[in-house]
FILUMFI-600432 format. One record per residue (C-alpha): residue in one letter; x, y, z. Coordinates in steps of 0.05 Angstrom, whole numbers, padded with zeros to 5 digits, always signed. Layout:
N
aXYZ...
END
This chain:
655
m+00000+00000+00000v+00027+00068-00019a-00023+00119+00009t-00035+00078+00070s+00039+00083+00088y+00018+00149+00114l-00059+00150+00118t-00114+00102+00138p-00166+00086+00084t-00214+00134+00118q-00162+00188+00120s-00147+00176+00047y-00220+00185+00031a-00222+00249+00071a-00160+00276+00036g-00189+00262-00032a-00254+00295-00014l-00218+00357+00015f-00178+00364-00050g-00243+00358-00089f-00273+00415-00051a-00210+00457-00061l-00212+00443-00136k-00285+00463-00142q-00277+00526-00099a-00217+00546-00141q-00260+00543-00203i-00313+00586-00170h-00261+00638-00148r-00241+00651-00220t-00304+00692-00228h-00317+00706-00153p-00248+00718-00124l-00244+00702-00050g-00255+00766-00010l-00282+00809-00066s-00352+00780-00069t-00400+00813-00022a-00450+00757-00015e-00443+00683+00001e-00439+00637-00058p-00503+00597-00067a-00495+00523-00048d-00505+00500-00118e-00460+00554-00151r-00445+00532-00222t-00388+00558-00264s-00407+00525-00332s-00462+00540-00381s-00499+00477-00356s-00530+00515-00298s-00593+00472-00299s-00555+00406-00288d-00576+00363-00231s-00512+00321-00232v-00438+00329-00240s-00442+00276-00295e-00484+00324-00337d-00437+00383-00328p-00370+00366-00362e-00343+00437-00353l-00335+00427-00279w-00264+00415-00256v-00287+00358-00212h-00321+00323-00271q-00292+00258-00294k-00278+00289-00362s-00231+00340-00334g-00183+00286-00312l-00166+00325-00250l-00196+00287-00193r-00200+00213-00208p-00124+00203-00214v-00119+00232-00144f-00171+00182-00118e-00133+00125-00152f-00066+00146-00123l-00098+00150-00052e-00126+00080-00064i-00198+00104-00051d-00249+00051-00067s-00272+00064-00139s-00345+00052-00119a-00339+00118-00079w-00312+00161-00134s-00379+00183-00164g-00406+00202-00095l-00345+00244-00080e-00351+00280-00146e-00424+00296-00132t-00410+00319-00061t-00351+00364-00081g-00388+00387-00143y-00453+00413-00115s-00450+00413-00038p-00430+00475+00002a-00357+00469+00019n-00366+00502+00088h-00414+00444+00107h-00364+00390+00096v-00292+00415+00100g-00291+00414+00176a-00317+00343+00179f-00263+00318+00131l-00210+00354+00171r-00234+00319+00233l-00227+00252+00199l-00156+00270+00180s-00139+00286+00251e-00160+00219+00278e-00107+00168+00298s-00110+00094+00284a-00087+00041+00334d-00050+00003+00278n+00021+00028+00269s+00003+00096+00297s+00072+00105+00327q+00105+00086+00262r+00062+00134+00223a+00078+00189+00272d+00153+00176+00262m+00145+00178+00188e+00106+00243+00189l+00158+00275+00234a+00215+00253+00189l+00179+00279+00128s+00163+00347+00161k+00235+00355+00182a+00258+00343+00111i+00207+00394+00085d+00233+00446+00138v+00305+00434+00116t+00286+00442+00043a+00246+00505+00055l+00303+00535+00096s+00353+00520+00042m+00308+00553-00009k+00299+00615+00033k+00332+00675-00001d+00396+00698+00033s+00383+00768+00063e+00450+00795+00038s+00435+00769-00032s+00365+00801-00030k+00395+00866-00006s+00444+00864-00063k+00389+00854-00114r+00349+00910-00086e+00408+00957-00088k+00421+00939-00161h+00349+00952-00175r+00353+01022-00143e+00414+01035-00186y+00373+01015-00247e+00318+01063-00226h+00367+01119-00218e+00398+01103-00287c+00328+01103-00319r+00308+01169-00288e+00372+01201-00309k+00365+01175-00379l+00292+01190-00386s+00292+01255-00349n+00238+01296-00382a+00175+01333-00366e+00131+01272-00361v+00151+01265-00287q+00148+01341-00280s+00077+01340-00308s+00058+01286-00258s+00079+01331-00200e+00051+01395-00229d-00016+01360-00240a-00017+01326-00173d-00075+01370-00151i-00118+01346-00207h-00146+01279-00191l-00172+01246-00254v-00230+01196-00246p-00235+01152-00309k-00302+01150-00343i-00335+01085-00323d-00401+01058-00352s-00459+01062-00304n-00467+00987-00306m-00394+00981-00287s-00400+01022-00224d-00455+00976-00197n-00415+00913-00209k-00389+00887-00143d-00333+00851-00179v-00299+00915-00203h-00250+00933-00150i-00218+01002-00151g-00163+01020-00104s-00120+00981-00056m-00136+00911-00033t-00112+00888+00035k-00104+00822+00068m-00170+00788+00087d-00187+00782+00160e-00212+00711+00154k-00225+00667+00213p-00187+00600+00206i-00226+00536+00199e-00234+00514+00271e-00219+00441+00255v-00150+00459+00227t-00125+00466+00299m-00140+00392+00309l-00086+00372+00257s-00014+00373+00276y+00036+00409+00230q+00066+00342+00211r-00002+00316+00188k-00017+00378+00148v+00047+00375+00107t+00041+00299+00099i-00028+00311+00067l+00000+00363+00020y+00058+00318+00002l+00011+00261-00016l-00037+00304-00055l+00018+00336-00097s+00046+00267-00113a-00024+00246-00131c-00032+00305-00178l+00031+00285-00214a+00016+00211-00216d-00037+00212-00271s-00027+00161-00325r-00098+00171-00352n-00091+00101-00384d-00160+00083-00360n-00196+00147-00378k-00201+00155-00452k-00252+00211-00446c-00206+00255-00405s-00204+00327-00434r-00133+00343-00410r-00086+00350-00468r-00019+00344-00431k+00013+00304-00377g+00048+00332-00318y+00031+00387-00267d-00035+00419-00285a-00044+00495-00267r-00113+00478-00238h-00082+00427-00191r-00031+00478-00167v-00084+00530-00153a-00125+00480-00113l-00065+00462-00073r-00053+00535-00061l-00124+00541-00032l-00117+00477+00008a-00050+00503+00038t-00088+00566+00057w-00143+00525+00091l-00090+00485+00128d-00053+00549+00150i+00012+00525+00116k+00057+00577+00083w+00065+00569+00010a+00141+00568+00017k+00131+00498+00051m+00091+00476-00008e+00145+00497-00055a+00195+00458-00015i+00150+00397-00023e+00149+00408-00098v+00226+00410-00100m+00230+00345-00058v+00182+00308-00103a+00216+00333-00166c+00285+00316-00143s+00266+00247-00118a+00232+00233-00185m+00294+00255-00224a+00338+00215-00179l+00300+00151-00191a+00295+00162-00266k+00370+00174-00272e+00385+00116-00227e+00344+00070-00271e+00377+00097-00332s+00446+00086-00303k+00426+00013-00289g+00408+00004-00363e+00334-00007-00350g+00319+00040-00408k+00246+00053-00426q+00213+00001-00383s+00139-00008-00397s+00089+00033-00354e+00060-00032-00327r+00127-00059-00304k+00148+00007-00272w+00083+00014-00236a+00085-00059-00212k+00158-00050-00188w+00139+00012-00150k+00079-00022-00118r+00119-00085-00098g+00172-00040-00066g+00120-00008-00022i+00166+00046+00011i+00227+00064-00027g+00282+00087+00022a+00301+00159+00015a+00376+00146+00022a+00381+00152-00054i+00359+00225-00051t+00402+00250+00008g+00469+00283+00011g+00520+00270-00043a+00477+00214-00073l+00427+00265-00091m+00476+00309-00128a+00508+00249-00163v+00442+00221-00188t+00406+00285-00207g+00467+00317-00239g+00458+00380-00197l+00383+00386-00202a+00378+00398-00128a+00412+00459-00096p+00475+00441-00056a+00443+00471+00005i+00383+00425-00002a+00428+00365-00010a+00469+00383+00050g+00409+00393+00092l+00377+00327+00073s+00443+00291+00085a+00440+00311+00156l+00374+00276+00163a+00396+00215+00123p+00394+00164+00180t+00320+00180+00190l+00301+00192+00120g+00333+00129+00093t+00286+00084+00133l+00221+00124+00139i+00207+00169+00080p+00173+00142+00018v+00198+00174-00046i+00127+00182-00071g+00152+00231-00123a+00183+00172-00160m+00115+00152-00188i+00097+00218-00221i+00067+00215-00290c+00132+00223-00327l+00158+00159-00296f+00102+00120-00326d+00125+00131-00398g+00200+00136-00384e+00203+00211-00398i+00216+00241-00331l+00253+00299-00361c+00190+00322-00399l+00165+00353-00334f+00222+00402-00342n+00249+00408-00414p+00213+00361-00461a+00242+00384-00526a+00306+00341-00522g+00331+00388-00466a+00322+00450-00508g+00268+00482-00467l+00254+00556-00469t+00325+00582-00475g+00340+00536-00531s+00282+00560-00573k+00296+00619-00618m+00230+00626-00654a+00246+00682-00704r+00203+00686-00766r+00159+00626-00748v+00103+00673-00748g+00100+00723-00805g+00132+00789-00788v+00165+00771-00722d+00240+00779-00728e+00261+00768-00656f+00231+00722-00602e+00280+00694-00550f+00275+00671-00477k+00331+00689-00429a+00340+00657-00361i+00336+00701-00299g+00356+00685-00227e+00386+00624-00194n+00328+00576-00196h+00345+00539-00261n+00360+00465-00257q+00336+00465-00186g+00274+00421-00192r+00224+00478-00194l+00155+00456-00213a+00129+00522-00237v+00154+00573-00289e+00147+00649-00295i+00153+00686-00361l+00165+00762-00357v+00151+00807-00417s+00175+00879-00423g+00140+00926-00471f+00170+00997-00465v+00244+00992-00474f+00303+01038-00495d+00357+00986-00501e+00363+00910-00496e+00379+00910-00421d+00308+00936-00407f+00282+00867-00424l+00319+00837-00365r+00333+00890-00313p+00262+00908-00292w+00253+00837-00268e+00321+00822-00236g+00305+00845-00166q+00250+00794-00152n+00257+00741-00098d+00214+00681-00111n+00222+00606-00120l+00198+00603-00193e+00241+00584-00251r+00242+00651-00288y+00251+00674-00360a+00247+00742-00393l+00223+00745-00464q+00263+00788-00512w+00221+00803-00571e+00222+00854-00629s+00273+00899-00595k+00285+00941-00656n+00212+00960-00662l+00200+00969-00588i+00262+01014-00580a+00238+01055-00640v+00168+01068-00613s+00191+01080-00542t+00243+01130-00568a+00192+01164-00611i+00146+01173-00552q+00202+01198-00510d+00225+01247-00565w+00154+01276-00569l+00153+01284-00494t+00213+01331-00500s+00185+01368-00558s+00162+01441-00553i+00088+01421-00561a+00090+01372-00504l+00132+01417-00460g+00082+01473-00472l+00022+01430-00452m+00061+01405-00390k+00080+01474-00366q+00005+01493-00370g-00011+01433-00328a-00056+01409-00383m-00038+01335-00392m-00087+01309-00342t-00140+01350-00377v-00119+01319-00442l-00127+01248-00415s-00194+01268-00386t-00214+01294-00454l-00194+01229-00487l-00232+01187-00436t-00295+01226-00443a-00295+01218-00518l-00297+01292-00532a-00259+01321-00593w-00188+01304-00597p-00146+01367-00581a-00117+01393-00646v-00050+01404-00614l-00042+01329-00605l-00052+01311-00678a+00021+01326-00690a+00037+01273-00635t-00003+01220-00671d+00029+01234-00736f+00097+01229-00704i+00082+01167-00663d+00029+01130-00699s+00067+01092-00753k+00116+01062-00705w+00062+01049-00654t+00020+01013-00704i+00077+00969-00723a+00095+00953-00652v+00021+00936-00634d+00018+00890-00695r+00081+00855-00674s+00058+00847-00603d-00005+00811-00628k+00038+00765-00670a+00087+00754-00613g+00027+00734-00570k+00007+00683-00620l+00078+00656-00619l+00079+00654-00543a+00016+00612-00543e+00049+00566-00593v+00109+00558-00548l+00066+00541-00488l+00023+00494-00527n+00085+00456-00551g+00105+00449-00478l+00175+00482-00485q+00167+00505-00413g+00160+00434-00391n+00095+00406-00367r+00093+00458-00312p+00045+00514-00292v+00062+00583-00319t+00056+00652-00289l+00055+00709-00341v+00073+00780-00322g+00082+00839-00372y+00079+00913-00376s+00059+00960-00432l+00061+00924-00500g+00088+00864-00462a+00021+00860-00427r-00011+00859-00495v+00032+00801-00517i+00006+00762-00456f-00067+00781-00470k-00062+00760-00543c-00029+00695-00521l-00089+00680-00477q-00137+00697-00533c-00101+00647-00577l-00104+00594-00524a-00178+00605-00518e-00186+00584-00590t-00159+00515-00573e-00190+00460-00534y-00150+00477-00472d-00181+00503-00409a-00137+00532-00354e-00088+00475-00350l-00027+00516-00374i-00032+00584-00341e-00035+00593-00266r-00031+00668-00257v-00029+00732-00300v-00009+00803-00284l-00020+00858-00336l+00012+00926-00321g-00005+00988-00360a-00037+00946-00414p-00052+00980-00481i-00114+00937-00491s-00183+00960-00509i-00236+00943-00457k-00298+00935-00499d-00270+00907-00564e-00232+00848-00535s-00255+00780-00510w-00234+00789-00437e-00280+00734-00413a-00246+00683-00457a-00178+00706-00435r-00199+00700-00361k-00223+00629-00373m-00152+00609-00393v-00123+00628-00324a-00132+00580-00266g-00115+00629-00211r-00106+00704-00201f-00114+00752-00260v-00092+00823-00244n-00102+00887-00284a-00058+00941-00254y-00073+01010-00282s-00055+01084-00271n-00109+01134-00284a-00055+01187-00294d-00019+01151-00350w-00032+01203-00405t+00029+01179-00443l-00007+01112-00457g-00069+01151-00472v-00036+01193-00526a+00000+01134-00556f-00060+01091-00560r-00102+01141-00597a-00171+01171-00581s-00211+01125-00627l-00193+01066-00583l-00196+01104-00517t-00270+01117-00527q-00278+01042-00518g-00240+01043-00453l-00168+01024-00440a-00143+00971-00391g-00079+01009-00373i-00115+01070-00347q-00179+01045-00316p-00213+00983-00285i-00245+00926-00326n-00316+00905-00316i-00301+00830-00320p-00317+00784-00262g-00255+00751-00234i-00206+00803-00255e-00171+00841-00199n-00168+00915-00216v-00112+00950-00178d-00099+01024-00180v-00024+01038-00179t-00027+01111-00195d+00014+01128-00134l+00071+01085-00161v+00069+01103-00234e+00091+01175-00250g+00089+01162-00324h+00088+01104-00371s+00164+01098-00370s+00156+01087-00294y+00137+01014-00306l+00211+01002-00322w+00229+01008-00248a+00162+01009-00212t+00141+00938-00234q+00183+00908-00178e+00147+00945-00123i+00078+00932-00154l+00092+00858-00155d+00118+00860-00084r+00053+00893-00061l+00009+00845-00100d+00040+00786-00060l+00023+00737-00116d+00038+00675-00074t-00025+00693-00033y-00086+00654-00058y-00135+00713-00051p-00131+00783-00079v-00079+00826-00043f-00049+00893-00057r-00012+00919+00002s-00011+00994+00018t+00052+01031+00037l+00031+01025+00110d+00026+00950+00104k+00098+00948+00077q+00126+00986+00136
END
């Protein structure tokens, strides 16, 4: 027995049910984010078009439906009796979560007389290994300080280089508070959130206190392993298109960790442990010449072995077997625990899906090891001359089970594709996309040149730029003095917008081909980079994929029309948080984007009336459109993306 090495059959049933509720609630929170809705969700809240369905079996768009392929592999891994699966799906699909979560937590807290002491020892050893791994992954304070200092230097350089009246205008017009024009139906929508979001004051689930820390992390460890152990061989109707780590699974685990009051950093440590142990076993088998053993033989071997000793993943053995996949600090920490780990911890990660077909590496870089940095996609889409991923940070080849792609869109030289993102401290494997630098530099420079022109300086000295933006937003006649600006900027801007749309299509192609590995992706972009991401989501929406690829999205200062674009379809492609950060004083974006489109509304300067999108006003951080070059870091810090529910911390919260 695999699951029962840790849990009793009753506890396995409870863990599966709890995960089912988390999966369903995560789907609901895409359109009703936790903390932004003012009313309780109805007990039979549906998220699909089949709102009249009486059964999960009739509503295939539900994440807990068999067709989604998200829940039954978890039941199978936990060895829950198959006769109970349909009942669990019905319960988690249409029963109020708050009526059941506490009961299942109580079941998980119960102890069994059989081998209870051994289970306790196993849980303790596992929790110690997780703590060691989390500690080793924690960013060194000196390193973080150095990154922040370098980012401040970059900000200073940008301000020196871009010194112009844009910032001056921002200060001169400080007494003019511009309120964007919002449709009347938008102002009545409770899902439109304007201003700063703060941490929710939620009461913890009472039953959580009944579970020990060791039991909580054990449950998360088992459920992550179950999410990755999906062979789908017995489910031909499964709608999932790819193997590996589904973004919807990761969002559900994020919610479950919130329920269990476990910090996300511990969950990331569990991810690394599972990934490293899986890689270790795969390479060990390869070194023994076992080759591509059949799925059935590998599964049978794993089952016969029961508990695989963890000695193979500790200390120097880990480094030798994984070829450096695990960080040295992690290996050293686990080595200290080797005497305990070697006899008590099951390497459950060894049975993740990639092991079934002998392609463990596909979880990380499936394209013969090429991955993102090995893919120069120039000219694969007509008109795109440059499209290249560049690695950022120290988390590469470290067993990270999630990827972040960062896209700049207002740049003055090539370093601006990388430096705005270098100050971040997170545990994701991170890449910056360098795309169409020639055109982006041209349009950014054209805008900057106009800002220093006599016309622009004259308007700024009169404190008129905020009035100009107000005029654009209220769809009045375009000021004649700005026609020269559109003539000067328009041709370059039009080309850049066209290239951003094509780059978005290319980014979707990259993700669909799995060059990021079969791992959840977070997408963050500013200016035209945000447009690249949005167009990518639109292209994904035209496929048969749901939200299995993209975990989170952040758009900053996005030059995207509000009414003319399919925002609902784009939102559906994202499993977790979707943030639109805007500045209602960004008149530079307004001028560049042209009045004909501004009359439809513009995401970069006002909120969006789409349920499930977090609208965050960052006007106090963005002095002008070029500010996104250096302000992006602080905006992301305040958003606290690792938090499950919407957060935007104020300056006071940061102190």
